[in-house]
C-alpha positions in Angstrom: 57.5 -6.4 -48.9 55.2 -9.2 -50.1 55.8 -11.3 -47.0 55.2 -7.9 -44.8 51.8 -7.5 -47.1 50.9 -11.3 -46.2 51.3 -10.5 -42.4 49.6 -7.5 -42.4 46.6 -9.2 -44.5 46.5 -12.2 -42.5 46.3 -10.1 -38.8 43.3 -8.1 -40.5 41.6 -11.5 -41.3 41.6 -12.5 -37.7 40.9 -9.3 -35.9 37.1 -9.1 -34.7 34.9 -7.2 -37.1 33.3 -3.9 -35.6 29.5 -3.8 -36.5 28.5 -0.9 -37.1 25.4 0.5 -34.5 23.1 1.6 -37.7 23.7 -1.3 -38.9 19.8 -3.3 -39.6 19.1 -5.9 -37.1 19.0 -9.4 -39.2 15.7 -11.5 -38.4 18.2 -14.8 -37.1 19.2 -12.5 -34.4 15.8 -11.4 -33.4 14.8 -15.3 -33.4 17.8 -15.8 -31.1 16.9 -13.4 -28.7 13.0 -13.9 -28.6 13.8 -17.7 -28.4 16.2 -17.5 -25.4 13.7 -15.1 -23.5 10.8 -17.5 -23.9 12.8 -20.8 -23.5 14.5 -18.6 -20.4 17.6 -20.9 -21.2 20.3 -20.6 -24.0 20.7 -24.2 -24.7 17.5 -24.7 -24.7 16.3 -22.1 -26.8 19.6 -23.2 -29.1 18.0 -26.8 -29.2 14.3 -25.3 -29.9 16.0 -22.9 -33.0 18.5 -26.5 -34.3 21.6 -24.2 -33.9 24.6 -25.0 -31.4 24.8 -23.2 -28.4 27.6 -21.1 -29.7 26.1 -19.8 -32.6 23.0 -18.7 -30.3 25.4 -17.1 -28.0 27.4 -15.4 -31.0 23.7 -14.0 -32.3 23.2 -12.5 -29.4 26.4 -11.2 -28.9 25.9 -9.5 -32.4 22.6 -8.4 -31.6 23.8 -6.2 -28.3 26.7 -5.0 -30.1 24.4 -3.0 -33.3 22.5 -1.8 -30.4 25.3 -0.6 -28.2 23.2 -2.0 -24.9 23.0 -5.3 -23.3 19.7 -6.7 -23.4 20.5 -9.9 -21.2 21.8 -11.0 -17.7 23.5 -14.1 -18.5 25.0 -16.4 -15.4 25.6 -20.1 -15.5 22.5 -20.9 -13.6 19.7 -17.8 -14.8 18.8 -15.8 -18.0 16.8 -12.5 -17.4 15.8 -9.3 -19.1 17.4 -5.8 -18.8 15.5 -2.8 -18.6 16.6 -2.1 -22.3 15.8 -5.7 -23.0 12.5 -5.5 -21.7 11.5 -2.9 -24.2 13.2 -4.4 -27.2 11.8 -7.8 -26.8 8.1 -6.5 -26.7 8.9 -4.6 -30.2 10.9 -8.2 -31.2 7.7 -10.0 -30.8 5.4 -7.6 -33.0 8.1 -7.4 -35.4 7.9 -11.4 -35.6 4.7 -11.9 -35.7 4.6 -9.3 -38.8 7.0 -11.7 -41.0 5.1 -14.4 -40.2 1.5 -13.0 -41.0 3.4 -11.8 -44.3 4.9 -15.3 -45.1 1.6 -17.0 -44.3 0.0 -14.9 -46.6 1.6 -15.6 -49.6 2.5 -19.4 -48.9 -1.1 -20.8 -47.3 -3.3 -21.2 -50.2 -5.1 -24.4 -49.4 -7.0 -22.7 -46.1 -5.3 -25.2 -43.5 -4.4 -23.3 -40.0 -0.6 -23.8 -39.2 1.0 -22.0 -36.7 2.0 -22.6 -32.9 -0.8 -21.7 -30.2 0.1 -21.0 -26.5 -2.7 -20.5 -24.7 -2.3 -19.7 -20.6 -5.7 -20.4 -18.6 -6.0 -20.4 -14.7 -6.0 -24.4 -12.9 -10.1 -24.1 -12.8 -11.2 -25.6 -15.8 -14.1 -27.5 -16.7 -14.6 -30.4 -18.6 -16.5 -28.4 -21.2 -13.6 -26.2 -21.9 -11.3 -29.3 -22.1 -13.5 -30.5 -24.5 -13.4 -27.4 -26.4 -9.5 -27.9 -26.3 -9.5 -31.1 -27.5 -12.1 -30.4 -30.5 -9.8 -27.6 -31.5 -6.9 -29.6 -32.0 -8.9 -32.6 -33.6 -9.8 -30.1 -36.1 -6.7 -28.2 -36.7 -3.7 -30.8 -36.6 -1.6 -28.5 -38.2 -2.1 -26.2 -35.4 0.7 -27.1 -32.6 -1.2 -26.4 -29.3 0.4 -25.7 -25.8 -2.0 -25.1 -23.1 -0.1 -23.9 -19.6 -2.6 -24.3 -16.3 -1.1 -21.9 -14.1 -2.2 -19.3 -11.6 0.3 -17.1 -13.0 -0.7 -13.7 -14.3 1.3 -13.8 -17.5 2.4 -11.3 -20.0 1.2 -12.1 -23.1 3.7 -9.9 -25.2 6.8 -10.8 -23.1 6.2 -14.4 -22.5 4.7 -15.2 -25.7 1.4 -16.4 -24.8 -1.1 -15.6 -27.9 -4.3 -16.5 -26.1 -5.3 -16.1 -22.0 -8.3 -16.8 -20.1 -9.0 -14.1 -17.4 -11.4 -13.9 -14.5 -10.8 -10.3 -13.7 -12.0 -6.9 -14.8 -8.7 -5.6 -15.4 -7.4 -5.7 -19.2 -3.5 -4.5 -19.5 -2.3 -2.1 -21.9 -2.3 -3.4 -25.9 -4.2 -6.4 -25.2 -7.6 -6.7 -26.3 -11.0 -8.7 -24.1 -13.9 -10.5 -25.4 -16.0 -11.1 -22.4 -17.4 -14.5 -22.0 -19.4 -14.0 -19.0 -20.1 -11.9 -16.0 -21.5 -12.9 -12.8 -21.6 -11.4 -9.4 -19.5 -12.4 -6.4 -21.0 -12.8 -3.2 -20.1 -13.6 0.5 -21.7 -17.0 1.8 -21.2 -18.9 4.5 -22.7 -22.7 6.2 -25.5 -22.1 8.8 -23.6 -24.4 11.2 -20.2 -21.9 11.1 -22.7 -18.5 11.6 -24.6 -20.4 14.3 -21.0 -21.1 16.0 -19.7 -18.2 15.1 -22.2 -15.4 14.8 -23.5 -13.6 11.5 -21.7 -10.2 10.9 -24.0 -7.3 10.3 -21.4 -5.0 9.3 -18.4 -4.8 7.7 -16.0 -4.3 10.5 -17.4 -7.4 12.3 -15.6 -9.4 9.2 -12.5 -8.9 11.1 -13.9 -11.6 14.0 -14.4 -14.1 11.2 -12.6 -16.5 9.1 -12.2 -15.3 5.2 -12.2 -18.2 2.6 -10.1 -16.2 -0.2 -8.7 -16.9 -3.7 -5.4 -15.4 -5.2 -5.1 -11.6 -6.0 -3.3 -11.9 -9.3 -3.0 -15.1 -9.2 0.0 -15.1 -6.3 -1.0 -14.4 -3.4 -4.1 -14.4 -0.7 -6.4 -11.8 -1.3 -6.3 -9.0 1.7 -9.7 -7.1 0.6 -12.9 -7.8 -0.4 -15.1 -5.1 -2.6 -17.7 -3.1 -1.0 -19.4 -0.8 -2.8 -16.9 1.9 -4.2 -14.2 0.9 -2.2 -12.5 -2.3 0.0 -12.5 -4.1 3.3 -9.3 -5.5 4.4 -10.1 -9.3 5.6 -7.3 -11.8 6.8 -7.3 -15.0 4.6 -7.8 -18.2 7.4 -7.6 -20.3 4.2 -6.8 -19.8 0.6 -6.7 -21.2 -2.6 -6.9 -20.9 -6.4 -9.5 -23.5 -7.0 -12.9 -22.3 -6.3 -14.7 -25.5 -5.9 -11.9 -26.0 -2.7 -13.1 -22.4 -1.2 -16.8 -23.8 -1.8 -16.2 -26.8 -0.2 -14.7 -25.1 2.9 -17.8 -22.9 3.4 -19.8 -25.9 2.9 -18.1 -27.8 6.0 -18.2 -24.4 8.3 -14.5 -23.2 7.6 -15.3 -19.5 7.1 -16.8 -17.0 5.1 -16.0 -17.7 1.4 -16.4 -14.6 -1.4 -17.4 -16.6 -4.6 -19.4 -16.2 -7.6 -23.1 -16.8 -7.8 -22.3 -19.7 -10.7 -20.3 -21.9 -8.7 -23.1 -21.8 -6.2 -26.0 -22.8 -8.3 -28.7 -23.1 -5.9 -26.7 -23.7 -2.6 -28.4 -20.6 -1.2 -31.5 -21.5 -2.2 -31.7 -24.5 -0.7 -30.1 -23.0 2.4 -26.7 -25.3 2.6 -25.2 -21.6 2.3 -26.4 -18.5 4.0 -25.7 -15.1 1.7 -24.0 -12.9 4.2 -24.0 -9.0 4.1 -26.1 -9.0 1.2 -25.9 -5.8 -0.9 -23.0 -5.0 1.0 -19.8 -7.1 0.4 -20.4 -7.8 -3.2 -18.4 -7.2 -6.3 -18.4 -8.4 -10.0 -16.5 -11.8 -11.5 -16.1 -11.1 -15.4 -14.3 -14.2 -17.3 -12.8 -13.0 -20.7 -10.6 -14.1 -23.3 -7.5 -12.0 -23.6 -5.2 -11.6 -26.7 -2.6 -8.9 -28.1 -4.0 -6.2 -29.9 -2.6 -6.7 -33.4 -3.7 -5.3 -37.0 -4.0 -8.9 -38.8 -4.8 -11.8 -35.9 -3.4 -14.8 -37.3 -6.0 -17.2 -38.8 -5.6 -19.7 -36.0 -5.9 -17.4 -32.8 -8.7 -15.9 -34.2 -10.3 -19.6 -34.7 -9.3 -20.3 -31.3 -10.7 -17.3 -30.1 -13.9 -17.7 -31.9 -14.1 -21.4 -30.2 -14.0 -20.0 -26.6 -16.7 -17.1 -27.7 -19.0 -20.5 -29.0 -18.1 -22.3 -25.6 -19.1 -19.6 -23.0 -22.7 -20.7 -23.0 -21.6 -23.9 -21.5 -20.2 -21.9 -18.8 -23.7 -22.2 -16.8 -24.1 -25.7 -17.2 -20.7 -27.1 -16.6 -18.9 -29.2 -14.1 -18.6 -26.2 -11.9 -22.0 -27.3 -10.7 -21.9 -27.7 -7.1 -22.3 -31.1 -5.5 -24.8 -32.2 -3.3 -24.4 -30.4 0.3 -22.5 -32.7 2.7 -24.9 -34.6 5.3 -25.4 -32.8 8.4 -24.0 -34.6 11.0 -27.4 -36.4 13.4 -28.0 -35.7 16.6 -27.5 -38.3 19.0 -30.6 -39.8 21.0 -30.7 -39.6 25.0 
């Protein structure tokens, strides 16, 4: 009898424990899940959390068992969210941010800002912005600053970013935006290009011209330009995410570019570039700092946003100031 009981007890002890689906999710499981999503690798996430990869895997398995659904598609080389995982990740970030803020409210009595600050910015950034970043990091050495320069339009909530700098009039749901500057977009070309190809008088004539474009949503060359309340379809002959390169291409006669006036300086007034289709092809360029909507924004994030707002006036006096136009070729004497 005793032997049979011991055998049954041993067997029960090694049988996998079923986790009730209504049992609360543990914070460690949320951390394992969100870090795996943000690191895009189980091994990298385990290293960042300071735990064995096997432990991380067990926490993810327990989490999926509690929820009764698969959150991640895992293969030996890739890691991606399921539809349920995408929804759960967004909510998980809100929960973890709230926990971090709650801890901060009772632990930080010395007014020293601490924490991780993840920032996404476009490649076209001037020296005054770089100086602002460096000054902020020096003033707050306990804030771990991570700045990602990319043309990708990141999802702040899903990708775990605190702040993004955007040159767009669009704001995604559940995000806040503070406008740093507004500027008009105008079409310009060099006198040499227009002398050779002709000056377009109507929108339809743009189809015959080489158009120099930036990227739409940071990924693909633009295929339309703003015209009044609508758009005109154009063919991109030359594309770049760097406005300075597009400006240089226009100065050297490669085609017609749509650029912010702030990037042109006095090039139009001096005659180095000609305003094309004025009052017809035009739009607004809005530069804004974007961050997630939260009831209590972490102090270091709020301080960084305020630093960018303070930096905004430097935009017009920045290194975006155009260089002198390239010298025009001299005519040979006969």
